[in-house]
N, C-alpha and C positions, 0 to 999 in steps of 0.2 A: 502494500500501500505504501502512500505518501510518505505516511510519515517512518514507513522502514526505510522510504528511499534517503528521504533527509539523511535520518544518521548512520547510513552506511559512511565506511570510512573511504577514504579513497583507492585505489590501486596501488600496488606494491611497487616500488621506487618510480611514482608519482614525484613532481615536482612544483616547486613552488617558490618565489622570490617575499622575500621578509625583511620587514627593520629598512623599507625603502620611502623615497615619497609616493609612490603609488605599488599598485598590485603588481607594476610592470618594470617593478627594478626593486633590488637588495640583494641579499646576503641567499645564496642557491641553499635551499632544505630539500630533502628526501624524504619521502614514506617509506621507513625500513622498520619492517617487525613492531606495526602498530606505531609507531611514533614518530613524531616529526624532529630529520638530526642532519647537522649541516653538512656539507661534501666537503671530505679534503681529502680528496684526490691530489694529488700531484700535476697531473698532465689537466690542461685547462688550453682547449683553445676558444678562436672567436667560431668553427664553425658546432662544436658545442653548446654556446652561447645562444647560437641562432636556432639552432633546433629546441633548445627550450625554450625560447620566445615566442617561435609557432607554435609550441603545444602548449605555451599559455595564450594566445592570442592575442599578444604582444608586438607586433609587426616584428621587423627588425633588429637586428643586437646592434647598437652603438658601440658599446663598450662592455669589457671584460676584464675584471681587475682579481687582486685576490684580496678577502674580506681580511676583519680582524680575527685575532690570537683566538682558538677556544681556551676560553677563562674561566667554566664554568662551572667545570667538571663532567659535562656530559661527554660524553663518546659521537662520532659522526660517522660517518658511512663512506668508506674507502674504495673506488670505480675507478677502472682505469678505461675510460672510454675512449672510444675513437669514433668517430660520427662524419657521414661524409659532408654535411649541411644541408642534404635534400630531407631526410628523413623528418616526419611527422612528427613521432616522441623520440626521446633519448631510449624508449626500450628499444625500438627499433634499432640503434647502433651497437656494433659490438660493445662488450662490456663484460672485463674480466673481476670477478666478484660478487656480490659486494663481501664488505665485510666490515669491520668497528674498526674507529681510530680515534686516539687521544694526541690531543693538543693540533698543532699542525695549523693551517689554514683555512677558513671558510673561503668561499667565491663568492663574488659580488658580478652581478649582471644588469646595465639598464639598456632595455629596451625600448624599441620609438614610442609604442605604444599606440601611437592615430594614423601613422603615415609609415607606409612599406614598398620598399624595391623588389618585384618579382622575377624570375625569368633572364638576370640579368650574368655579367660573366664574373662578378663581386659583389662584394661588400657597396660599392659605392654607385651601380648601375643597376639597373633593370626600369621594367613598368612601375609608377606612380600609382599606388592605391590609396584610400583614404577611409579609414575606420568610421562607418555609419550606421548606427542602432545593431552592433556588435555584428555587422557584418562588413565585409569588405567592397570599396567601389572604385573601379578607373575612375580619370580624370583624361576629360578632354582637352583635346589640345587648346582652341581656340578661346578657356577658361585659367589659363594657365600660361605666367613672361616670366621673362626673364629673372626679375624679382623675388617671384612665385619660389625659383626653381633655386635660389639661394638661401631663403630659408629652410628647404627642404633638404637641402645639401648639409650646411647646418646641423638641423635636427638629426642626422643621420650620423654626425662626426664625421664627415668627409669635407674635404676643400671646398672649392668656387666651382662652379656648373662648369664643363667643360662639353657636355653638344645636350640639346633639347629639340626632337625632334618628334612628332604623330608617329605612331605605331612602329617606332625601332626596336621595342621589344616586343609583340603582338600585341591582342588584343583581346582583355580582360573579360570573361566570359560569366561575370555576374553583372551588376547593375552600375550606373555610370551617377557620377558625382553632379549633379544639381542646379552649383551653386558657381560663379565666377568668382575666383580669390584675386583678392586688391591687395596683393603685401606691399609692403613701403621697401621692406629686403633687411630691416632692422630685429623682427620679429622672431623669439627663441624656438615657436612650435607654429608650424600651419596653421592650426585650428585658432590659434593668436589671431591671425590677417583677418581684415576686412571681406564680406564676403556680398556680391549682390546678384540679384537674380540672373540666369542666363539669360542674352538674348536670344538663342534659338533653342526650342525644344528636343532638339534630337541632335546626338553626336553621329556623325559619320563614320563609315568603318575604316580602321586607317588612321584614323586623327586620338586616339587612346595615349596619352603620353608617357612617353619613353623618355627616363634620362640617364642622363651619367654624369658624377662628378669625379673630382681629382680627387687623389690619395692624400690623407692630412701628411705633410711633412714631418713626421714621429722619426725618421732614421737617419745618421749621419755619421762621416768617417773624419775622426780627429788628427791635429800630432801629424798630418803626410804629407803637410805643404801643397793638399790640392783638395778640392772636393770628393774624387775620386779615389781617395788612398787613406787608409788610415784606421786606427783602432775603431772598432763597431759600436758605437752605442744609439740605446733608445729609449725615450721620452717617453717616463711610467710613473705615474701618478705624483706629476705635477714637477720632475725632475731626470734628467736626464743618467742617465748607468750605464757603465759597461756591459756588455752583452756574454754571456756565457755559453759555452755548447761543446758535447765532446768531439773529438778529433774527426768521427765519423760522417759527421752531420758538417762541417763548419765550409765545405764546397758548397753543398746545396745553401746555405745560408748566403754565402758569400752571392750562388749564382742570382736570386731572390736581392740582395740589395744592390749590386752593381746596375741587374734594370730596372728597378727603384727609381735611384739617382740619375738615369740617364746617363750611365759612365759605361756602356758596352760589355764586355763580358770580363767574368774571372782571366787575372794574372796568375796571381798567386796571393795564399794563404798564411800568414805569419803569427808567430805567436805575440801576444800582449799583455795586457794587465789583469790581472786576478780579479774574481769578483766574485760575492757571496750571495748565496740563494737566488739568482736571476739566470734562465737561462732558456732558451729559443730550440727548436728543434722545426724543419723547415722539409716539403720534399725537394722542393728547387724549381718548383710549378707555381708558385703561388707569385701574384703580383706587389705583394708589400708582405713584413712582417708582421703586420697587423691580424695576418690571416693563419700564420704559422703556430705551432704548439707552442704554450709556454710554460715551462716549468716552477714552480718555486720550491725553495728547501733553506729553513733557517740553518742547517748546517754544513753543507757540502759548499769548498772552496772551489771555484769554478774558474778554468784558465780562459780568459777574453783573447782575441784575436783580431790581426789587422789584416784590412781586405786591401787588397791590391787592383784594381779595376785599368782594362785596357787602354780606355779615355782620359789618360793619367794628365796628358800635356792639354793646357786651354788650347786655341785655335790663333795660330800667331796671326800678324799685321802684316802687310803689303802695301807700300807708300811709295810714289813718284815725286822725285824733285829736280830741278836743273839751275843753274848757275842767272843762265840769261835771260830767265823772264818767258822761256819759249812754249813752255807747256801749258797747254789750253782744256777745254773739257768739251769733248766731241759726242756725236750720238749712240758711240760704242766706249765707251772711255777717253782718257786722257789722249792727247796727240802731241806729236815734237814733231820739231822743225828739223828736217832733211840737215845733217853737219853740225846738229848744237848738242853738247857733250848732256849728259843725264846719269843721275841715278837712282838706284831701286832698294829701298831700303826691308830690310825684314826685321821683327821684332817679337817680345813675346812678351808675358808676365814675367815677373821675378816669383817664379815660382821654385826653381833647382837652380846652383850655378854649373857654368859650364856646357856643355852641347854645341849644337855647328848649324847653321843654316845651309842648306842648301835650293841654291838660286833655279828652278825649270825652267826652260822654255818649251811649249806646247808645241809638237809638232817638229821636234830638232830633238836630236841626242846631248843639244849642246847644253852642258850644267855648268855651275860655279859652286864649289862650297867655301864659307869661311866659317873660321869659330865664333862663335857668341862672343861678344866681349861688352859687359852690362846688358845683358841680354839680347841683345841686338847686334845688327851683321850690314856694312851696306855697299852693293856690288856698282861700280864705278862704268861708262861707258863713255868714251871720249870722243866719239863722232857719232851721231844716228845717223842710217841708212835704213832700206828699203829691208836689208836681214836684221833688221831691232826691232820687224813689225810682226805681233804676235801677241799668245798671250803667255802671261810668266805667275807662276806662284812659288810660296815661299816653304821650303817644309822644316820643320824643329826639331832634330834628332837630340835624343838626350839616353843616357845608361843611368838608371835609378833603380834603386830596390832589384839589383842582380838582373835589370832587364833591359832592352832595347825599346823606347817608345819614341812614336816622331806623331807629327801633329802636320796639317798641311791648312795652307791660308786660303782665301778665296781665289779666285783668278783674276788679273790684272790685266786689261787688254791693253795692250800699244798701237795707236797709229800714226807712221812716220809720213809724213808731208813733203813735197819739194817745197811749198809757197803758200801761205793765207792770204785770204781776201780780206779786205775788210771797210764795207761797205760806209760810205764817208757824205753823200751829195746825190741828189739826182734834181736832173736837168731837164722841163721839158717831158717828151717822151723817152728820153735816153735812163739809162740807169747804170750810172758810174761809177766803180771800184778802182779803191788803188791798188797795184798788186803791193803788199809789205816787202817783198825784195829788191824789186827793181824800180819802185813808184812809179809805173805806167799807169794812163789811165785805160780801161779796160770797160770796152761796153760790151752789156750782152743782152744788149735786146735792139732787133733792127726794124722796130715798128713803122718808124719812121726816118727821114733823114735831116739833121740836124740844119737848122737855118742860121744866116749870118748871127742876127743875136745870142741864138743857144752858142753857136762854136764860140763868140766872144766870152760870151760867160763860162764856158769850159776852161777858154784859156784863163780868165782872172781866177777861176779856183785853181787852177795848175801854178 
C-alpha cells in the first residue's frame, strides 16, 4: 500500500548528496547495510560524479572534490568504482567491494541541477537542456544567444563559449522550453536570467541549441622556461598543487596535458617535486585532467614530474629593414628597389640561452645560418636583385632538455622592383608620373593629345 511504499528503504548502494546547498550538491553517501554512510573510496573521477548527478536527476557534474575527514567515528563505504560516464546509475558501473572503511576522505560532488549538456564529447559540450517541472526540455536556438551561453558555460564550471549552433548535437526527444532567455551575461544561473514569451510558438527541427564551451585553465607547467615545459600543477580547491602519479601512467597524463595546453605532443617526462596525497590517473584520451581519475591519500608521498612538450619554443619573428629607406609595402608584402642593400632580422623571445637561426628561401636550396646573439640574428644582403625575390622564413633551433627543438616564423614575401613610380600631378586628360629613378615624365594615358597650354603647364611642372 502507499504507506508501505513511503517507508520502504532505498535500494542497496543507492547514492545521495548531503550537507550541500541543495539536494544536488554535497558529500556523497551510500546506502549500505540499512544505513547511509560516507563514500571513502580513494578513486574518484568526473565520470563517476557524472553518473551520480544523472542518477539523482541533477544534470551535469560541475565539480568533484574531496570532502571533510571522517571524524564522527562512523565507518564509511569503500568502493572501487570505474564508470564510463554513460551509465544511468552507479550500480551499473564496475565496482569492487563494497567494504567498510574508517578514516580518509568523503567525496564531494556539485551538480548543475537545472541545466545540462547531453550527447556531447566531454563535460563542456552537448545539446542544452533545462529542467522544467522535474523533466528536461531542449532549448530553441531562436530563444538563446551568446550572453545566455556565457551564463550556461559558467554554471557548468567550463570556460567561455566556443561554439553555439542549432542542431549541433542532435534533437531532443522530449519537450521544448517555451520561453526566450534574456541574460545579461553576469548571472550565476541560467534560471536567474529574465525570460519573455517566445515570439514563435514552434521550434523547427534542427534548431535545438548545441553548445560547446572551452575548458577551464586549471593545468599549468611551471619552472621550465616555457608554457609547454615544466613541473605539472593543477588548480585544486583554491590552490595550485603538484600532481603526482605512478610511473606507468605519467606518459598518458603528459599526453593529455600537452594536448590541453595546445603544446603539441609529449617529448619527454622527467622526475619532479614530491607531493603528498594528490595523484591523477589518465587513459591518455581525455581532453583535460578534469576528466581523469583523482586519487587522494593522507599518507602516501608521491613523486611529481616534469612534462616537456614538442611545441616548446615560441614562434620567432622575421622583419626586413634597409639603410636607404627603399622598402615600401606592396600588395604581396615588402618591396625593395633593385641594387639597394637590405637586412632580414630573425628574433625570438628570451626563453633559453644560445641556439641558432636558419634563414630559408622558398623555392631554392639557398640557406644561411647564424648563432643567436641576444636572441636574434641579422642577415645582410648588399644589393637586391631578381634572385632575392621570393619567400623567406626564420627557423630557430635550440638544444634544451637533452632534445633538439625548432620553431619556424611566418613567411616574409619580398618583391624586388627596378623602379618605383610615384604620381605627382594630373594635367587635363594626361596622368603624369615621375619616375623615381630617372625623374622622367611618363604618360600612362593616351586618351587625348596635349594642347600648347597643357604642354606648357607640363613643362612648368617639370
